[in-house]
N, C-alpha and C positions, 0 to 999 in steps of 0.2 A: 585873145579870146580862145583860140584853139588850144593854147597851153593850159588854160583853166579847165577846158572840157576834158583834155587828156588827164590832167591831174585828178579831176573828179571821178573819171572812169577808173583810174588806177585805184583810187580810194575805195570805190565800190567793189573792185575785184579783190582787194585785200581783205575787206571787212568780213566776208563769210569764213575765210580760212583762219582769220585771227580769232574768231569766236570759238573754235573747236578746242584749242588748248585751254581757254578760260573755263569751258564747261567741264572738261576733264579735271582741271585743277579744283573746281568747286566740289565735284563728286569726291575727289580724293581728300579734300579738306573735311567734308562731312564725315567720311569714313574714319579719318583720324580723330575727329572730335568724338565720335561714338566710342572708339577704342579707348581714348583717354577718359571718357566719362565712365565706361565700364570699369576701368582700373581704379578710378577715383571712388566709385561706389561699391568696390568689391567687398569692403567691410559690411556695408548695409545688406548686400546680397547674402553674405554668410550669416548675418543675424536673422535674415528672413527664412533660411533653410529649415530650422527646427519647427517653426510654425507651419511652413508649407508641408513638411514631412508629416506633421500631426494631422493636418486635414486630409492629405492623401491616404494615410494609413487608417485612420479611425473614422473618417467620414465617407470618402469615396471608395476606399478599399473595402470597407465594411459592407458596402451595398451588395457585394457578391454573396454575403451570408443570407440574403433574402431568399435564396433558393430553398432554404429549409421550410419556408412557408408552403411549399409544394411537396413536402416529404413528411413521413412519420419519423421525425428526427430522434435518434437515440445517440447520446453523446459517446457511448462506448463503440458504436459502429462508425461514427464519423459522418460527415456530410454525404460522401459518395457511397458509403455502405448502407445508409438508411434507405428504407423502401420508398419508392415514389408513389404519392397518392394523388397527384394532380391538383384538382380544385376541391378536394375533399375537406381540407381544413377551412376553406372559405364557405363551403356549404354548411358545415357545422357552426361557423361563426354567425352566418346570417340567420340561422335557426335558433340561436342562443338568446334567450330573453335577457339574461344578465348583461350580455354585450350591448344590446340596444339600450338598456337602462344606463349603462356607462356612457354611451354616446349621447344620450339625452341630457344627462347631468353635465357632460363636458360642454355641450352646446349652450345650455342655460348659463353656466358660469362664464363661458367665453363671451356671450352676448352681454351679460351684466358688466363684465370688465370693459368691453368696448364702449358701452353707453356711459358708464359712470367713471371709469378710470381714465380712458383716453383723453377726455377734455381737461382733466386736472393738471397735467404737466403744462399744457398750453396756457391755462389760466394763471398758473403760478409763474410761468415765464413772463407773461404780460405784466403781472404785478411787480416782479423783480426788475423788469425793463423800465418801468416808470419811476423807480426809486432813483433819486439824484444823489443821495448820500452814499458814496462808494463803500464806506466802512460798514454801514448797515446792510447794504446789499450783499457784500461778501460774507458777512456773518450769517445772514439768512440762507444764502446758498450753501455754506458749509454745514449748517444744521440740517438743512433739507436733504443734502447728499448723504449724510452719515448712515441712515438706516439701510441704504443699499448694500453697504459692506458688512452688514450683520447677517449671519446665516439664518436660514429658516428655522432651525432648531431653537435659536435664541428668540426669534420673533414670536413663534408659537408659544414658547414658555412665558414670554412677557405678557401676551394676551391672556394666557391662562391665569397668571398671577393677578391680573387686573379684572378680568371678566369671568373667571371660573367660578365653580360652586363655592370654593373657599377663598375667592379672590378679594381684592381690595374693595371693589364696589359692593359686593355682598356683605363684606365686613361692616361698612358704613351703614348699609341698610339694616343689618341685624342690630347694630347699636342703636339705631333710631327706632327700633320696634317695628320695622316694615318687613314685608315678605321678601325673601331673596329670589333671585332669578339666575339660573345657570345658563348663560348665553353660550358658552363654549360647548356644552353638551346638548344643546337644543338643535335637532335636525332642521327645524323650520327656519332657524336663524343662521344656518351654516353658510348659505350662499351669500347673503349680504355681509357676513363676517369675513369671508375670504376676499371679497372686493375691498372691504375696509383695510384688511391686512396688506393687500397689494398696493393700495393708495398710500398707506403710511410708509411702506418700505421703498417703493420705486418711483413715486411721483417726483421727488426731488431730482433723481437721476435722469428722469425723462425730460426735464427742463433744459438739459444741456444743448440738445439739438435745436430746440425752439429758440433758446437765447442766441445761439449762433446765427440762426436765420434772421432773428429780429435785429441783430447788430448790422446786417447788410442792407437794411431798409434806409433809403436816402432821407436824411432829416429835412431836406428842402421840400420834399413832398408834404411832410406834415406842416411846414410853415406855409406853403402855398394853400393847402386845404384850410388852415386856420384863417388865413387872410380872406379866403372866399366865404368864410362864415361857418365852416363845418365844425361841429362840436366833437367831443371825445368819441362818442359812439359812431358818428359818421366817418371820422378819421380812421377808426378801427376797421369799419366795414369797407371803405373805399381805398384805403392805403395799406394798412397792416395786413389784413386778411388776404388780398390778392398777392402781396409780396411773399407771404409764407405758405400760400396754398400748395405749391409743388412739394414742399416738405411735408405738409399734412397728408397729402395724397400718398406720398412715398411711404410714410410710416404706417398709414392705414392699410396699404397693400401688404406690407410686411406683417402687420398684425393679423390680417385675414389669413395669410399663409400659415401662421402659427396659431390659428384659432382652436385647433384640437389639442394644443399643448397649453394647459392652464396651470401648470405648476405641480410636477410630480411630487417633489419633496414636501411642499406645503400640504397637499392632500393626504399623503401617506402618514404624516405625523398626526393628523387629526381624524383619520378614518375610524380608528377604534372608538373615539369619543362619541361620534354621532352615528356610526354604523355605515356599512357600504351602500345602503339605499340612498344616502344623502351625499356621501363623499367619494363614491366610486367613479373614476374617470377612465378614459382609455388607457392612460399610462399605468395607473395602478392595476387595472384589469390585466394588462399585459404582464406586469410584474408578478401578480399572484398566480396567473395561469402558467407562466413560463418558469420563473425562478423558484417559486414556492411549490406549485403543483407539478412541475416537470413536463408539462405539455408544451414543448418548445415550438413545435410546428404550428400549433393552434395560436400561440402567442405571437409568433412571427407573422402569421397571416393578419392578425389584428393590427400589428404595427405597420405592416405594409399597406393595409387599407387606409390607415391614418395618413401615411406619407403621400399616397396617391391623391387623396382628397385635398390635402394641403397644397400640393403642386397645382392641382386643377383650380383651386381658389385663387392662387397667385396669378395664374395665367388669365383667368376670367377678369379679375380685378384690374390687371394691367391693360387688358383690352378695353375695359370700360374707361380707364383713365385716358387712354389714347383717343377714344371717341369724344371725351370731354375736353380735349386739347391739352392735356397734361403729358409730361414726359414719361412718368411711370418708372418702373424699376429697370426695364430694358426696352429697346425699340423692336 
């Protein structure tokens, strides 16, 4: 008995000292694994460098140029040689009626796009998700994705050829002896037209994320709901929607942050057809004030105002998402 007690005591005495080399060995092993992983992924890191350099140079580095919003910037004098005006450009901007017209147009178009465009990719993804014939689903996906890769120049030209004054629709109306309608050149129809263009061009592309989220929904939940007597609508409301709700909230927050950017190229190409009263947005206002008019400080102030408002909207929407129990963009 005494021998067993001595043997047990010796084991207890040895155990703490025997754990130290094991911990050191594990830390050394983890360090070696990290080094081997970094060597193994060195090619991926090198491939990432051009994209990282692009964002650092043209996105984060360019933020330093916002200082011209507080100066009467003259290109020949440079940023540091141009006189400092403080908040003078912002005072001019807030007193400019054309600027507020551009803001109002931007908000109108943005709200219409959120209300009418945002649900379309979700509805299209739900329809594609219900298709059981793989060949048909892939064909529909490919056809729906294709317009995203067409430039806005071609998209606007296509709509002009179909809905313009001498377009295809008016050609048929004229042949039938009916009065023609110039939808492209009508300022009152411009906002719904821009929403229709965005839906046609980007709805298919927007379904990618929703389809990925729908693929993660457990099929057993649908089966259990069907056994309990739930119909298609109740399965969507109690199974599908809760599963993809975090993705919907995330995309909505990102859309709100980009609410003041409603398509510079799209609006610029159609601005002359309907006039600046209908098609002037903040981005085109900045372009014409800065690049065309040469008032760079005033244009930079408008662009900085847009960026600050977008950042505040993202922050507020993210806070609301957290209050509702969603993850949001960041914690």
